[in-house]
N, C-alpha and C positions, 0 to 999 in steps of 0.2 A: 865226591861224588856231588855233596850237596854243594859244595863252593862253586860248582862248574854249573848248575840250576840256579843259584843266586846269581850268579856272573850274567847267564841267558838272562834272566827277571830283567837284569838291571837294565842291559844293553836293551831289551823288549822294552822297557818301559821308557829310557830317554828315546828310541824311537818314536815312540808313540808322543810324551809330551812335543819333540821336535816338527811333528806333522800337526798336533793341536796346536802349535803355538804357528807358523805356516796360517792354519784356515783363520784364527783370526786377526791376522795383521791382512789379508784379505776383505775384511770388514770391514764398512767404514767406519771409521773414527769417532768416538763420541765420548765425552767428558761427563753426561749426563747420570749420577749413581741411582738403583733402584728407588734410593728415596726421593730422590727431584724427578724420577719420571712417575710416582706415584702424585706426587703431588699435582704436576702438569692434568696428570686425570682427573684426580680430586677437583682442580680447578674449569677443567672441561668439563665435567660431570655437571657441578655445579651452576656453570653456564647455561647447561643445555636444558636444564633445571628450570633458570630465573627465564628463559626465551620460551619455556611451555608455560607456565604461568602467564607469563606476560600476552603470548598466544590466547590461555582459557580464558584472560579477563578480557582480551580486544573481542572475543568472539561473545562472550556474557553480556560485554557490554553492546555490540549489534544485535542479537538477540533483543535485548532490550529496548533499543531503538525500533525494531521491528515490528515489535509488538506492539510501541507506541503508536507510530505509522498505521498498523490493524487497525487500534483499538480512532483513530483519528479519521478514517476512511470509513470506520462502520459508522460513527457519530454523523459524519457527512451522511453516509447515505441515506440515514435515518430523517435529516434534514430534507433532504431533499423528496423525502417520498411526504415528509407532511408539508412541504410543500406544495407539490403536485397534489395531496389531498385537497388542500386547502383552493386552490388553483380550480379545482373541477368543484368545489361547495360552490366557487365563488361563479361559476358558469353558469351551475345548475341554478343557481338565486337570479343572475340574471338573465335569463334563459325565460325562467316565470316570471317575471321582471315584462320583459317582452312582449311577452304572451301575454299577459294581465294590461299591458297599454294596448298592442293588438285589438285586442277584444273591447276596451274601452273604448277606441276610436273608432272598431266598426260601430258599437252601441252608437256614439253622438251620429256614423254617420248617419244612421238610419234615423235616428230623431233630427236631425238638420232634414233627412229625406222628406220623414215625415212634417217638419214644421213647414217646409220649401212648397208640400203638396197642398198644404190647408193653407199657405200664403194662396198659393194660387187659388183655390177654390173659392177664399173668401173675396179675393179681386175679381172674380170674376161675377160672384155673386154682386160684388159691390157696383159694378159696370152694370148685372143684368137690374141692379134696382136705381141705378142711376138714367136706365134706358126705360124703366118703367115711369120712373119720377117724371119725363120727358113728356112722354105718353100721354098723361094727365096733362099734365099742363098744355 
């Protein structure tokens, strides 16, 4: 009886291995070993790490460039503010100078007007004196 059981078990094992062999034949043929697949995976991992490091470096470079541009913009904004302040001070000084010159001009006009009035009075006095002298003669 044990002999029959052993024979049955062997027949079952043969059938099992036959179907397993048929399944393997259905799989795509590959000549790579597990070691070669492991090497490929390690190479792909190294490539991915290298690309990640390059991307991080590029991001860092772009961040530094952005920081420098922001500093440049800030510096230019300060320069613009300084120039605006300087222009405003210049305009204020020029307006003060214009007011002063207008005041001086007004003063000179008044002096000139006063001088013209005095000249007119003196001319009238001279004419009156000439008339008086002619009357005496």
